[in-house]
N, C-alpha and C positions, 0 to 999 in steps of 0.2 A: 963337170957336173954343175947344173944351175943351183943358185942359192934360193932356198925356199924357207921362210920363217915358219916356226912351229905354229904360230897363231893362224897361219893360212890354212893348215890342216884342220884346226879346230873350227874355223868358219865354214869350211867345206862340209865337215861333218854336221854342223848345225843346219846348213842349208839342205843337206840330204835328209836329215830328220824332219825338217819342215816339209819337204816334198813327200816323204812317206806319210806324214800326218795328214797332208792335204788329200792324198789318194784314199786314205782310210776313213776319214771323217767328212761329214756334210759341211761344206763351207758356207751354207746359207744360214746356219745358226749364229746368233750374235756372239756367243762366247767363243766360238771357233774363229770368227772374224777378228775379234780382239786379240786372240792368241797369235794368229797369223801376223797381225799388224805389229805386235810387240817383237816377235822374232825377226820380222823383216826390218824393223827400225833398228835393231841391234846388228843384224848380220850384214846387210848391204853396205852401210857406211864403213864398217870395220873391214869388210872384204876389200872395198875400194882403197881404203887407207893402207892395207897390207900389200896390195898389188902395186901401189905407188912406190 
């Protein structure tokens, strides 16, 4: 059984929530763009660090 840290699942849930939000809301609005940027700035580096 491969080892998977719990934080990996939290990051995947965060990215899934971001994908859901991106499908439901208009990404051309400035507030939504900022929200996407904040979530991506948190999720992507931490996901890469977890996978390392």
